[in-house]
BAMAR-915487 format. One record per atom (N, C-alpha, C): residue in one letter; y, x, z. Coordinates in steps of 0.2 Angstrom, whole numbers, padded with zeros to 4 digits, always signed. Example, Ala and Ser with C-alpha at 12.3 -4.5 7.8 and 13.67 -1.06 7.14 Angstrom:
// residues 2
a-0028+0066+0039a-0022+0062+0039a-0016+0066+0039s-0011+0064+0035s-0005+0068+0036s+0000+0064+0039
This chain:
// residues 180
x-0023+0136-0271x-0030+0138-0270x-0031+0142-0264x-0035+0140-0259x-0037+0145-0254x-0043+0149-0256x-0043+0155-0254x-0048+0160-0255x-0049+0165-0250x-0055+0167-0249x-0057+0172-0243x-0055+0178-0246x-0054+0183-0241x-0053+0190-0243x-0058+0193-0248x-0064+0191-0248x-0069+0193-0252x-0070+0189-0259x-0065+0185-0260x-0064+0181-0266x-0068+0175-0267x-0070+0171-0262x-0073+0165-0262x-0068+0159-0261x-0069+0154-0266x-0065+0148-0266x-0068+0143-0261x-0075+0143-0260x-0078+0139-0255x-0084+0143-0253x-0086+0141-0247x-0092+0144-0244x-0099+0141-0247x-0104+0144-0245x-0111+0141-0247x-0111+0133-0245x-0114+0129-0249x-0114+0122-0248x-0107+0119-0248x-0102+0122-0252x-0096+0119-0252x-0092+0119-0245x-0094+0124-0241x-0091+0124-0235x-0083+0127-0235x-0079+0123-0232x-0072+0125-0231x-0070+0126-0224x-0074+0126-0220x-0072+0126-0212x-0069+0133-0211x-0069+0138-0215x-0066+0144-0214x-0059+0144-0216x-0056+0139-0219x-0049+0139-0220x-0045+0139-0214x-0040+0144-0215x-0036+0146-0209x-0029+0142-0210x-0029+0136-0206x-0024+0131-0206x-0020+0131-0199x-0014+0131-0199x-0010+0130-0193x-0004+0127-0194x+0001+0126-0189x+0007+0122-0190x+0011+0126-0196x+0012+0132-0196x+0016+0135-0201x+0013+0134-0208x+0006+0134-0209x+0003+0132-0215x+0005+0125-0217x+0004+0121-0212x+0006+0113-0213x+0013+0112-0216x+0018+0116-0213x+0025+0115-0215x+0025+0117-0222x+0022+0123-0224x+0022+0125-0231x+0019+0120-0236x+0013+0117-0233x+0009+0112-0237x+0014+0106-0239x+0018+0104-0234x+0022+0098-0234x+0027+0100-0240x+0031+0105-0239x+0036+0107-0244x+0033+0108-0251x+0027+0111-0252x+0024+0112-0258x+0022+0105-0261x+0019+0100-0257x+0017+0094-0259x+0023+0090-0261x+0029+0090-0258x+0035+0087-0260x+0037+0088-0267x+0035+0094-0270x+0037+0096-0277x+0032+0094-0282x+0027+0090-0280x+0022+0088-0285x+0023+0081-0287x+0022+0080-0294x+0023+0074-0297x+0016+0071-0298x+0011+0075-0300x+0004+0072-0301x-0001+0078-0299x-0006+0075-0296x-0012+0080-0294x-0017+0079-0299x-0021+0084-0301x-0027+0084-0305x-0032+0086-0301x-0038+0083-0301x-0044+0084-0297x-0050+0084-0301x-0055+0088-0300x-0062+0087-0302x-0065+0082-0297x-0071+0080-0299x-0074+0075-0296x-0076+0077-0288x-0078+0082-0287x-0080+0084-0281x-0074+0085-0276x-0069+0088-0278x-0063+0088-0274x-0060+0081-0273x-0060+0077-0278x-0057+0070-0277x-0061+0067-0272x-0068+0067-0272x-0072+0064-0267x-0071+0066-0260x-0070+0073-0259x-0068+0076-0253x-0061+0073-0250x-0056+0073-0255x-0049+0071-0253x-0049+0064-0252x-0053+0060-0256x-0053+0052-0255x-0056+0050-0249x-0061+0054-0246x-0064+0053-0240x-0060+0054-0234x-0054+0057-0235x-0050+0058-0229x-0043+0055-0229x-0039+0057-0235x-0032+0055-0235x-0031+0047-0235x-0035+0043-0237x-0033+0036-0237x-0035+0033-0230x-0038+0037-0226x-0040+0034-0219x-0035+0033-0214x-0036+0029-0209x-0031+0028-0204x-0031+0035-0200x-0036+0039-0199x-0036+0045-0196x-0031+0050-0199x-0031+0050-0205x-0026+0055-0208x-0019+0053-0207x-0018+0046-0207x-0011+0044-0206x-0009+0045-0199x-0014+0045-0194x-0012+0047-0187x-0011+0054-0186x-0016+0058-0189x-0016+0065-0188x-0011+0069-0192x-0009+0067-0198x-0005+0070-0202x-0001+0065-0206x+0004+0061-0203x+0007+0056-0207x+0011+0058-0213x+0015+0064-0213x+0019+0066-0218x+0015+0067-0224x+0010+0072-0223x+0005+0074-0229x+0001+0068-0231x-0001+0064-0227x-0005+0058-0229x-0001+0053-0233x+0005+0052-0232x+0010+0048-0236x+0010+0051-0243x+0012+0058-0243x+0012+0061-0249x+0006+0061-0253x+0000+0062-0250x-0006+0063-0254x-0008+0056-0256x-0006+0051-0252x-0008+0044-0254x-0004+0041-0260x+0002+0043-0260x+0007+0040-0265x+0008+0043-0271x+0007+0050-0272x+0007+0054-0278x+0002+0052-0282x+0003+0051-0289x-0002+0049-0294x-0007+0055-0294x-0013+0053-0295x-0019+0057-0296x-0023+0056-0302x-0025+0061-0306x-0030+0061-0311x-0036+0064-0310x-0042+0061-0310x-0048+0064-0308x-0052+0065-0315x-0054+0071-0316x-0058+0073-0322x-0065+0073-0320x-0070+0069-0323x-0077+0070-0322x-0081+0067-0328x-0086+0071-0330x-0090+0069-0335x-0096+0065-0333x-0097+0065-0326x-0103+0062-0324x-0102+0055-0321x-0095+0053-0319x-0094+0046-0317x-0090+0042-0322x-0091+0036-0322x-0088+0032-0327x-0083+0027-0324x-0083+0027-0317x-0078+0023-0314x-0077+0026-0307x-0071+0026-0304x-0070+0028-0297x-0073+0023-0292x-0077+0025-0288x-0080+0021-0283x-0075+0016-0279x-0076+0010-0279x-0071+0006-0276x-0070+0007-0268x-0076+0009-0265x-0076+0010-0258x-0071+0016-0256x-0071+0021-0261x-0067+0027-0260x-0061+0027-0264x-0059+0021-0267x-0054+0021-0272x-0047+0023-0268x-0044+0028-0271x-0038+0031-0268x-0032+0028-0272x-0027+0026-0269x-0021+0023-0272x-0018+0028-0277x-0016+0025-0283x-0013+0029-0289x-0018+0034-0292x-0025+0033-0292x-0029+0037-0295x-0032+0034-0302x-0032+0039-0307x-0035+0037-0313x-0041+0042-0315x-0045+0039-0319x-0051+0043-0321x-0051+0045-0328x-0052+0051-0330x-0052+0054-0337x-0059+0057-0337x-0063+0056-0343x-0069+0059-0344x-0069+0066-0347x-0063+0067-0350x-0062+0074-0353x-0055+0076-0353x-0054+0082-0353x-0047+0085-0353x-0044+0084-0360x-0038+0081-0361x-0035+0080-0367x-0029+0085-0367x-0029+0090-0370x-0024+0095-0370x-0017+0092-0371x-0016+0088-0377x-0010+0086-0378x-0007+0081-0373x-0011+0077-0370x-0009+0073-0364x-0007+0077-0358x-0010+0082-0357x-0008+0086-0351x-0001+0090-0353x+0000+0092-0359x+0006+0095-0361x+0012+0090-0361x+0010+0084-0363x+0015+0079-0363x+0017+0077-0355x+0012+0077-0351x+0013+0076-0344x+0018+0081-0341x+0016+0087-0343x+0020+0093-0340x+0028+0092-0342x+0029+0090-0348x+0036+0089-0351x+0040+0083-0348x+0036+0078-0345x+0039+0072-0343x+0043+0073-0337x+0042+0078-0333x+0046+0079-0326x+0047+0086-0325x+0052+0087-0321x+0053+0094-0318x+0049+0095-0312x+0046+0090-0309x+0041+0091-0304x+0035+0094-0306x+0031+0097-0302x+0025+0101-0303x+0019+0096-0304x+0014+0098-0308x+0008+0095-0309x+0003+0101-0305x-0001+0098-0300x-0004+0103-0296x-0012+0101-0296x-0016+0107-0296x-0023+0106-0295x-0024+0109-0288x-0026+0105-0283x-0028+0107-0276x-0035+0108-0276x-0038+0114-0275x-0045+0115-0276x-0047+0114-0283x-0053+0111-0284x-0056+0110-0291x-0056+0116-0295x-0060+0121-0293x-0060+0127-0296x-0063+0126-0303x-0068+0122-0304x-0070+0121-0311x-0065+0118-0316x-0061+0114-0313x-0056+0111-0317x-0051+0116-0319x-0049+0120-0314x-0044+0125-0315x-0046+0130-0321x-0053+0132-0320x-0055+0136-0326x-0055+0133-0333x-0056+0127-0333x-0056+0123-0339x-0049+0123-0342x-0044+0121-0337x-0037+0121-0339x-0034+0128-0341x-0037+0133-0338x-0035+0140-0340x-0037+0142-0347x-0043+0140-0349x-0046+0141-0355x-0042+0137-0361x-0039+0132-0359x-0035+0128-0364x-0027+0130-0363x-0026+0135-0359x-0019+0138-0359x-0014+0133-0355x-0017+0129-0351x-0013+0124-0347x-0010+0125-0340x-0012+0131-0338x-0010+0133-0331x-0004+0138-0332x+0002+0136-0329x+0007+0141-0329x+0008+0145-0323x+0006+0143-0317x+0007+0146-0311x+0001+0146-0306x-0001+0151-0303x-0006+0150-0298x-0003+0152-0291x-0004+0148-0286x-0002+0149-0279x-0009+0150-0275x-0010+0156-0274x-0017+0158-0271x-0015+0160-0263x-0018+0156-0259x-0018+0158-0252x-0024+0162-0249x-0023+0168-0248x-0028+0173-0246x-0029+0172-0238x-0035+0170-0236x-0036+0170-0229x-0040+0176-0227x-0038+0178-0221x-0040+0185-0218x-0047+0184-0215x-0052+0183-0220x-0059+0182-0218x-0063+0184-0224x-0069+0187-0223x-0074+0188-0228x-0080+0183-0226x-0082+0179-0231x-0088+0174-0229x-0094+0176-0233x-0094+0181-0237x-0101+0183-0240x-0104+0179-0245x-0104+0173-0245x-0107+0169-0250x-0103+0163-0252x-0104+0160-0258x-0101+0154-0260x-0099+0154-0267x-0094+0151-0269x-0092+0150-0276x-0085+0155-0276x-0086+0159-0281x-0080+0164-0282x-0074+0160-0285x-0068+0162-0284x-0062+0159-0287x-0063+0161-0294x-0061+0156-0298x-0061+0156-0306x-0068+0158-0308x-0074+0156-0304x-0080+0157-0307x-0081+0153-0313x-0084+0156-0318x-0085+0152-0325x-0080+0155-0330x-0076+0159-0328x-0071+0162-0334x-0076+0167-0338x-0074+0167-0344x-0078+0171-0349x-0074+0177-0352x-0068+0177-0351x-0063+0182-0353x-0058+0184-0348x-0055+0190-0350x-0050+0192-0345x-0043+0189-0346x-0040+0187-0340x-0033+0184-0340x-0029+0189-0336x-0023+0191-0338x-0018+0195-0335x-0013+0190-0332x-0011+0192-0326x-0006+0188-0322x+0000+0193-0320x+0005+0190-0318x+0011+0193-0316x+0013+0191-0309x+0013+0195-0304x+0015+0193-0297x+0022+0191-0297x+0024+0185-0295x+0031+0182-0295x+0033+0183-0287x+0029+0182-0283x+0031+0182-0276x+0025+0182-0271x+0027+0184-0265x+0021+0184-0260x+0025+0182-0253x+0021+0179-0249x+0023+0177-0242x+0018+0178-0237x+0019+0182-0232x+0015+0183-0226x+0016+0177-0221x+0010+0174-0219x+0011+0169-0213x+0008+0173-0207x+0011+0170-0201x+0009+0173-0195x+0002+0173-0193x-0002+0168-0196x-0009+0168-0196x-0013+0173-0199x-0010+0177-0203x-0013+0182-0207x-0014+0180-0214x-0013+0174-0216x-0014+0171-0223x-0008+0175-0227x-0010+0176-0233x-0005+0178-0238x-0005+0174-0244x+0001+0171-0246x+0002+0167-0252x+0004+0172-0257x+0001+0172-0263x+0002+0176-0269x+0004+0171-0274x+0010+0171-0277x+0011+0167-0283x+0011+0171-0289x+0007+0169-0294x+0006+0172-0300x+0008+0168-0306x+0011+0171-0312x+0012+0167-0318x+0008+0171-0323x+0006+0167-0329x+0002+0170-0334x+0007+0175-0338
């Protein structure tokens, strides 16, 4: 999850233009993505990702990440859509209208690779409430944006985490890895 220094996951109007991304970040993203077995997305994040990664532009601009993003299985959770739009249909994507805790637990046990939520703050909060998130990788960007959606917005109780590691990037980004 990318977050601004003042705690926002996204800016006003779902703005992500403030994300601090460079070559070092991209190297990290490639390594992280190689460890993923399945992506979990909420509807909005899925639509954003599906509008870019299956395109020729992504394959030209970022072929390694595009290949990973396009081939790794994806599960999209949405209560509002009943089918993934064919025009934006992304390879290896399946739709679920609700979270089934036992299905997710089974999926977690089936592989030593990670199940990852990239973005999808609302989905992350729902998974937290069900006790399904084991680790958080939060990339703090050195910027305050003042308005938007707070990270973990929607939580109704306190959660304690344990810092496992941190990494500083030349850009000023700081990766914080927490477990529950």
